[in-house]
C-alpha positions as CSV (number, residue, x, y, z in Angstrom):
1,M,107.4,53.8,115.0
2,L,108.5,54.8,118.5
3,A,110.8,51.8,118.7
4,D,112.4,52.8,115.4
5,F,112.9,56.4,116.7
6,S,114.4,55.0,119.9
7,M,116.8,52.8,118.1
8,N,117.9,55.5,115.8
9,F,118.4,57.9,118.7
10,V,120.6,55.4,120.5
11,R,122.6,54.8,117.4
12,F,123.1,58.6,116.9
13,L,124.2,59.0,120.5
14,V,126.7,56.2,120.3
15,V,128.2,57.4,117.0
16,A,128.3,61.0,118.4
17,L,130.1,59.8,121.5
18,E,132.6,57.8,119.5
19,A,133.3,60.9,117.3
20,L,133.7,63.1,120.4
21,I,136.2,60.7,121.9
22,L,138.1,60.4,118.7
23,A,138.2,64.2,118.5
24,R,139.5,64.3,122.1
25,V,142.3,61.9,121.2
26,L,143.3,63.9,118.2
27,L,143.1,67.2,120.1
28,S,145.3,65.8,122.8
29,W,148.1,65.5,120.2
30,T,147.5,69.0,118.7
31,D,146.3,71.0,121.8
32,P,147.3,69.0,124.9
33,T,146.6,71.9,127.3
34,G,143.0,72.2,125.9
35,R,143.1,76.0,125.8
36,G,140.9,76.4,122.7
37,R,137.1,76.6,122.8
38,L,136.7,73.4,120.7
39,A,139.2,71.5,123.0
40,S,137.4,72.6,126.2
41,F,134.0,71.7,124.7
42,V,135.2,68.2,123.7
43,T,136.9,67.7,127.1
44,S,133.8,68.7,129.0
45,M,131.6,66.4,126.9
46,T,133.9,63.3,127.2
47,E,135.4,63.6,130.7
48,P,132.3,62.3,132.5
49,I,132.6,59.1,130.4
50,L,136.4,58.7,130.4
51,A,137.1,59.6,134.0
52,P,135.4,56.6,135.7
53,V,137.2,54.2,133.2
54,R,140.5,55.9,133.8
55,R,140.1,55.5,137.6
56,L,139.4,51.7,137.2
57,M,142.4,51.1,135.0
58,P,146.0,50.7,136.2
59,R,148.4,53.5,135.4
60,T,150.3,52.9,132.2
61,G,152.6,56.0,132.2
62,M,152.0,58.5,129.4
63,L,149.5,56.3,127.5
64,D,145.8,56.7,128.3
65,W,143.9,53.6,127.3
66,S,140.5,54.8,128.5
67,P,139.3,56.2,125.1
68,F,140.1,52.9,123.5
69,I,138.2,51.0,126.1
70,V,135.2,53.3,125.9
71,I,135.1,53.1,122.1
72,L,135.2,49.3,122.3
73,V,132.3,49.3,124.8
74,L,130.4,51.8,122.6
75,G,131.0,49.6,119.6
76,M,129.5,46.6,121.5
77,I,126.5,48.7,122.4
78,L,126.1,49.7,118.8
79,R,126.3,46.1,117.6
80,A,123.7,45.0,120.2
81,V,121.3,47.8,119.1
82,T,121.6,47.1,115.4
83,S,121.2,43.4,115.6
């Protein structure tokens, strides 16, 4: 029973992080300065995850690949947990 709860909790966290990162990408198109409350909340929740990945990756101009990389890694974690 505790193992089931733990697995469901990890799944929930991974899916929630993926949704927040996707929201951050969409908000960067609509509110790039992040002045709104929603944008600042999403930024504050995702920046601790995206910043280390961004530092490791080479600069690619205007395109930020860190959300894509993080979502791929989160997807791998989700597949490992569900199998």
